[in-house]
N, C-alpha and C positions, 0 to 999 in steps of 0.2 A: 260095109264095112269100114271101119276104124280107122285112123293113121296115125303113129305113133309119130308122127311130127310136132313141132314146137306151137298153138295156137299164139305166139307173139313171141314177136322178134329177140331174138337171143344173143347178149352184149357181152363179151372176150371181161371176163371178171375173175379178178384173182382172191379168194379170201379164203378163211377155215371153219371146215363145217365140221360140224358134231354131228350124224344121223342114227337115233338109236328104234331096234324094234321098238316098238306100243308091246308085243308079246312077250315076246324073247327078253327083253332089254339090253340086250349084244349090240353095244355101244362097237362105232368105227367115227374115228379120226379123217379126215381127210381135206381135200381141195374144190374147191369154184375153179371151173375152169366158162364156165361161163351162168349171165342169169336174166332170165325176164319175170317177166311179170305175172306169171302163171309158174314158175320152176327153173332150175339151175340142173348142172352137169357135176359131180362128182367124181375126181377122179381116187382112186383108192384100191387098195393090193386087193381090200374083201369086196366079198359084193352080197347083197340082199339079194333073196325072189323078185324077181317083176310083182307089186303084188302086193309087197309086205308093204300093212302102214305104218309109218315111222312117227318120229319127231323128228324136227329140225333143227339146229343151231345155228346160227354163222353169224359172225366175228367179220369187222371190217371195220375202221381209219374211227375206232373208237362209236362204233356204235353196233348196238344185236340185233340179231334180227331173229324169231321165233314164232314158229307153226307146226301147226298141224301136216303131215304129208303123205306121199305115197311112190312105191318104187316103182319107175315108166316103163322102165325097161332096167336090163343088168348086163353088161356082153364089154368084153374087151377092156378089164381093167376101171369100165368107170361104169358110174348110174347117171338113168335122168330123175330127177323130183318130181314130180307134182307137187307144188301147194296143194292143200285147202285149210277149211276154217281159219282163213286169218284173221285174225283179231286188227279193228281199227287202228289202236295203236300200232302194231305194227306193220300195218299196211302202210301207213304212211313213210316208215323207215325203208321198207323194199322203196317206194314212190321214189323217194330220195335217192336212195341211191341210181334207181335205173333215168332219173332224169338228170346225175350227172355221169352218166353214160353214155348219152344220150348228146349232150355237148360236147 
């Protein structure tokens, strides 16, 4: 049985996020509420169904992180996003943000 619990510690993190459904091309603009090395939570008025393959773009403190992802859960005006296929240069942006949040 697979758990919906995050694989890594999530840190409070407020940033602009743009989520685009890969197949539908539907774009949602939202705000992140937390961040981990494997995903984030986005507070949004519109939700995409669980399992939807998405592209993710997060902008924070003058840096942009982009990756592919998947909707891990959707409900109560927020979505859990799992990051997939993170490019190495994008991984370093994510790790820098997490390092700052840990400090």
